[in-house]
One Martini backbone bead per residue (centre of mass of N, CA, C, O) as a GRO file, in nm:
protein
  237
    1MET     BB    1  25.306  22.354  14.302
    2TYR     BB    2  25.358  22.635  14.195
    3ARG     BB    3  25.453  22.526  13.910
    4VAL     BB    4  25.200  22.379  13.820
    5VAL     BB    5  25.012  22.639  13.820
    6LEU     BB    6  25.178  22.833  13.661
    7GLU     BB    7  25.184  22.632  13.398
    8ASN     BB    8  24.841  22.585  13.489
    9LEU     BB    9  24.601  22.805  13.511
   10GLN     BB   10  24.348  22.615  13.471
   11LEU     BB   11  24.367  22.517  13.786
   12LEU     BB   12  24.242  22.751  13.962
   13PRO     BB   13  23.935  22.650  13.981
   14LEU     BB   14  24.010  22.379  14.141
   15LEU     BB   15  24.122  22.460  14.426
   16PRO     BB   16  23.850  22.519  14.592
   17ARG     BB   17  23.752  22.218  14.583
   18PHE     BB   18  24.021  22.164  14.794
   19ASN     BB   19  24.100  22.401  14.963
   20LEU     BB   20  24.316  22.569  14.792
   21LYS     BB   21  24.587  22.796  14.841
   22SER     BB   22  24.790  23.020  14.799
   23GLY     BB   23  25.121  23.000  14.913
   24PHE     BB   24  25.323  22.730  14.880
   25GLY     BB   25  25.594  22.762  14.796
   26GLU     BB   26  25.814  22.469  14.815
   27LYS     BB   27  25.588  22.276  14.802
   28SER     BB   28  25.453  21.992  14.731
   29VAL     BB   29  25.184  21.846  14.629
   30ASP     BB   30  25.177  21.641  14.867
   31GLU     BB   31  25.215  21.854  15.094
   32VAL     BB   32  24.968  22.021  15.039
   33CYS     BB   33  24.750  21.802  15.048
   34ARG     BB   34  24.812  21.701  15.332
   35ALA     BB   35  24.759  21.982  15.480
   36HIS     BB   36  24.436  21.950  15.350
   37GLY     BB   37  24.329  21.644  15.335
   38VAL     BB   38  24.429  21.544  15.039
   39ASN     BB   39  24.419  21.325  14.792
   40THR     BB   40  24.673  21.317  14.576
   41ASP     BB   41  24.582  21.116  14.351
   42PHE     BB   42  24.308  21.245  14.312
   43PHE     BB   43  24.406  21.531  14.225
   44LEU     BB   44  24.579  21.431  13.979
   45GLU     BB   45  24.349  21.310  13.817
   46ILE     BB   46  24.180  21.554  13.793
   47ALA     BB   47  24.389  21.741  13.671
   48ASN     BB   48  24.442  21.583  13.416
   49ALA     BB   49  24.148  21.586  13.315
   50TYR     BB   50  24.129  21.898  13.314
   51LEU     BB   51  24.365  21.953  13.103
   52ASP     BB   52  24.281  21.668  12.942
   53GLU     BB   53  24.028  21.555  12.743
   54LEU     BB   54  24.195  21.274  12.649
   55TYR     BB   55  24.211  21.180  12.926
   56VAL     BB   56  24.259  20.840  13.074
   57PRO     BB   57  24.225  20.696  13.391
   58SER     BB   58  24.136  20.423  13.405
   59GLU     BB   59  24.221  20.319  13.717
   60GLY     BB   60  24.232  20.572  13.874
   61LEU     BB   61  23.938  20.671  13.966
   62SER     BB   62  23.843  20.371  14.024
   63LEU     BB   63  24.003  20.355  14.307
   64PHE     BB   64  23.796  20.533  14.433
   65SER     BB   65  23.565  20.628  14.622
   66LEU     BB   66  23.246  20.739  14.608
   67GLY     BB   67  23.280  20.940  14.839
   68THR     BB   68  23.510  21.101  14.718
   69MET     BB   69  23.348  21.189  14.460
   70VAL     BB   70  23.106  21.327  14.608
   71ASN     BB   71  23.268  21.545  14.738
   72TYR     BB   72  23.371  21.671  14.481
   73ILE     BB   73  23.086  21.732  14.361
   74LYS     BB   74  23.012  21.933  14.591
   75SER     BB   75  23.245  22.128  14.554
   76THR     BB   76  23.174  22.205  14.262
   77HIS     BB   77  22.904  22.321  14.309
   78ASN     BB   78  23.003  22.544  14.498
   79TYR     BB   79  23.169  22.678  14.286
   80TYR     BB   80  22.941  22.755  14.100
   81THR     BB   81  22.743  22.903  14.308
   82ASP     BB   82  22.974  23.097  14.465
   83ILE     BB   83  23.152  23.183  14.193
   84ALA     BB   84  23.104  23.150  13.887
   85LEU     BB   85  22.815  23.262  13.846
   86PRO     BB   86  22.826  23.533  13.997
   87MET     BB   87  23.054  23.647  13.819
   88VAL     BB   88  22.899  23.639  13.554
   89GLU     BB   89  22.648  23.796  13.650
   90GLU     BB   90  22.786  24.062  13.726
   91LYS     BB   91  22.909  24.117  13.432
   92ILE     BB   92  22.634  24.126  13.285
   93HIS     BB   93  22.514  24.370  13.439
   94ARG     BB   94  22.725  24.562  13.371
   95LEU     BB   95  22.698  24.550  13.062
   96MET     BB   96  22.404  24.648  13.056
   97GLU     BB   97  22.460  24.925  13.193
   98ARG     BB   98  22.672  25.014  12.958
   99SER     BB   99  22.472  24.999  12.746
  100LYS     BB  100  22.249  25.062  12.440
  101LEU     BB  101  22.029  24.895  12.490
  102SER     BB  102  21.741  24.794  12.501
  103GLU     BB  103  21.499  24.684  12.713
  104LYS     BB  104  21.448  24.426  12.567
  105GLU     BB  105  21.739  24.326  12.541
  106VAL     BB  106  21.816  24.323  12.835
  107HIS     BB  107  21.599  24.124  12.924
  108LEU     BB  108  21.677  23.888  12.752
  109VAL     BB  109  21.951  23.840  12.888
  110ILE     BB  110  21.864  23.821  13.181
  111ASN     BB  111  21.646  23.592  13.144
  112PHE     BB  112  21.825  23.387  13.022
  113PHE     BB  113  22.018  23.356  13.271
  114ASN     BB  114  21.791  23.302  13.492
  115ASP     BB  115  21.696  23.033  13.352
  116TYR     BB  116  21.964  22.890  13.363
  117LYS     BB  117  22.005  22.908  13.680
  118LYS     BB  118  21.755  22.746  13.751
  119ASP     BB  119  21.826  22.486  13.601
  120PHE     BB  120  22.091  22.441  13.751
  121MET     BB  121  21.975  22.427  14.047
  122THR     BB  122  21.797  22.188  13.986
  123HIS     BB  123  22.021  21.987  13.909
  124ILE     BB  124  22.166  21.999  14.176
  125SER     BB  125  21.936  21.926  14.370
  126GLN     BB  126  21.895  21.644  14.249
  127GLU     BB  127  22.173  21.532  14.317
  128GLU     BB  128  22.181  21.609  14.637
  129GLU     BB  129  21.893  21.467  14.715
  130HIS     BB  130  21.917  21.182  14.527
  131ILE     BB  131  22.181  21.071  14.401
  132LEU     BB  132  22.415  21.095  14.616
  133PRO     BB  133  22.277  20.931  14.842
  134TYR     BB  134  22.238  20.681  14.671
  135VAL     BB  135  22.531  20.620  14.623
  136LEU     BB  136  22.626  20.597  14.918
  137GLU     BB  137  22.423  20.364  14.997
  138LEU     BB  138  22.528  20.163  14.784
  139GLU     BB  139  22.805  20.140  14.910
  140ARG     BB  140  22.727  20.052  15.185
  141GLN     BB  141  22.569  19.799  15.100
  142SER     BB  142  22.813  19.660  14.953
  143SER     BB  143  22.976  19.627  15.243
  144LEU     BB  144  22.763  19.419  15.314
  145LYS     BB  145  22.679  19.098  15.377
  146LYS     BB  146  22.361  19.205  15.431
  147PRO     BB  147  22.165  19.353  15.250
  148ASP     BB  148  21.896  19.536  15.213
  149PRO     BB  149  21.605  19.425  15.077
  150LYS     BB  150  21.477  19.701  15.021
  151PHE     BB  151  21.709  19.799  14.839
  152ILE     BB  152  21.702  19.584  14.635
  153GLN     BB  153  21.411  19.642  14.543
  154LYS     BB  154  21.475  19.930  14.440
  155LEU     BB  155  21.673  19.833  14.211
  156ARG     BB  156  21.441  19.704  14.029
  157SER     BB  157  21.308  20.019  13.974
  158TYR     BB  158  21.616  20.145  13.977
  159SER     BB  159  21.863  20.345  13.808
  160ILE     BB  160  22.140  20.539  13.692
  161SER     BB  161  22.029  20.556  13.395
  162GLU     BB  162  21.814  20.768  13.442
  163PHE     BB  163  22.011  20.995  13.505
  164GLU     BB  164  22.166  20.982  13.241
  165GLN     BB  165  21.918  21.064  13.057
  166GLU     BB  166  21.887  21.351  13.237
  167HIS     BB  167  22.183  21.464  13.158
  168ASP     BB  168  22.228  21.757  13.102
  169ARG     BB  169  22.386  21.991  12.893
  170LEU     BB  170  22.458  22.299  13.032
  171GLU     BB  171  22.635  22.433  12.808
  172ILE     BB  172  22.439  22.500  12.579
  173SER     BB  173  22.310  22.761  12.694
  174LEU     BB  174  22.576  22.917  12.701
  175GLU     BB  175  22.619  22.914  12.402
  176HIS     BB  176  22.368  23.079  12.335
  177LEU     BB  177  22.443  23.330  12.484
  178SER     BB  178  22.701  23.382  12.318
  179GLU     BB  179  22.540  23.401  12.044
  180LEU     BB  180  22.367  23.641  12.124
  181ILE     BB  181  22.613  23.849  12.161
  182ILE     BB  182  22.767  23.802  11.885
  183LYS     BB  183  22.518  23.803  11.669
  184TYR     BB  184  22.239  23.975  11.771
  185LEU     BB  185  22.369  24.204  11.902
  186PRO     BB  186  22.483  24.489  11.948
  187PRO     BB  187  22.740  24.661  11.991
  188PHE     BB  188  22.975  24.715  12.242
  189ASP     BB  189  23.155  24.959  12.400
  190ASP     BB  190  23.263  24.744  12.620
  191LEU     BB  191  23.484  24.522  12.507
  192GLN     BB  192  23.623  24.415  12.752
  193LEU     BB  193  23.380  24.309  12.910
  194CYS     BB  194  23.259  24.142  12.683
  195HIS     BB  195  23.511  23.944  12.678
  196GLN     BB  196  23.491  23.851  12.961
  197VAL     BB  197  23.227  23.717  12.942
  198LEU     BB  198  23.292  23.520  12.718
  199ASN     BB  199  23.524  23.386  12.863
  200ASP     BB  200  23.369  23.288  13.114
  201LEU     BB  201  23.177  23.112  12.955
  202SER     BB  202  23.390  22.932  12.824
  203ILE     BB  203  23.506  22.822  13.088
  204LEU     BB  204  23.244  22.702  13.196
  205MET     BB  205  23.177  22.509  12.975
  206LYS     BB  206  23.427  22.330  12.999
  207ASP     BB  207  23.380  22.257  13.292
  208LEU     BB  208  23.109  22.111  13.250
  209VAL     BB  209  23.214  21.901  13.058
  210ASP     BB  210  23.420  21.771  13.248
  211HIS     BB  211  23.219  21.701  13.474
  212ALA     BB  212  23.028  21.519  13.307
  213ASP     BB  213  23.247  21.319  13.214
  214MET     BB  214  23.304  21.216  13.500
  215GLU     BB  215  23.021  21.108  13.555
  216ASP     BB  216  22.976  20.929  13.288
  217LYS     BB  217  23.270  20.774  13.289
  218VAL     BB  218  23.291  20.701  13.617
  219LEU     BB  219  23.045  20.710  13.811
  220ILE     BB  220  22.824  20.559  13.671
  221PRO     BB  221  22.973  20.287  13.600
  222ARG     BB  222  23.018  20.219  13.902
  223VAL     BB  223  22.731  20.216  13.992
  224ALA     BB  224  22.623  20.002  13.798
  225GLU     BB  225  22.806  19.781  13.899
  226LEU     BB  226  22.694  19.771  14.186
  227GLU     BB  227  22.401  19.716  14.112
  228ARG     BB  228  22.459  19.432  13.976
  229GLU     BB  229  22.594  19.300  14.226
  230LEU     BB  230  22.338  19.328  14.414
  231LEU     BB  231  22.132  19.187  14.235
  232ASN     BB  232  22.284  18.916  14.238
  233SER     BB  233  22.284  18.874  14.546
  234GLY     BB  234  21.967  18.876  14.565
  235SER     BB  235  21.922  18.621  14.377
  236LEU     BB  236  22.096  18.418  14.566
  237ALA     BB  237  21.946  18.461  14.850
   0.00000   0.00000   0.00000
């Protein structure tokens, strides 16, 4: 495992989502995953998709339960809210404190980020309060010999496609923030800190793209397929 991470440092943000920490010693990927109760195959599929934007999981991720994928999505949300966003926010505030920007310019940057964080938290809340519980219940109903007629009726008026249509690409706003810093604001004296902020924003943007792709290309099609199967079973009943 240490060799995999050492040769692919891009995987570092992925480790907290599986509760994996450094100090792997000579343990293999499988040994590390098993010791932490992580499905090795699922970790490898996510890692491959994370490292290569052209990687196509084909049967890979589709073989895992929706419950496994929901747990990963929740862990990813926690990583964003507890680690990634606070880290970027702290550096942005430090950059503003060390800058010679006008009060108006400082407020512009801070308010831009605060608005983004508010939209981001709203998006996550929507997923965790409505979408993910729906996905888990859909999987549970699909495993029953006689699904709940009330749930079948709900399917006739709602589908995961509605969520897909509302699935905003949150990375766009981060790109606009980077554009604001690079193009429109005066130069910063602390170039190193400025570059750290831009680099963190770039890494987070890519991460959000990868996460959205996993939901759009794997989770949503799987959910849509289960919806169709349940609706067909309800029609035959």
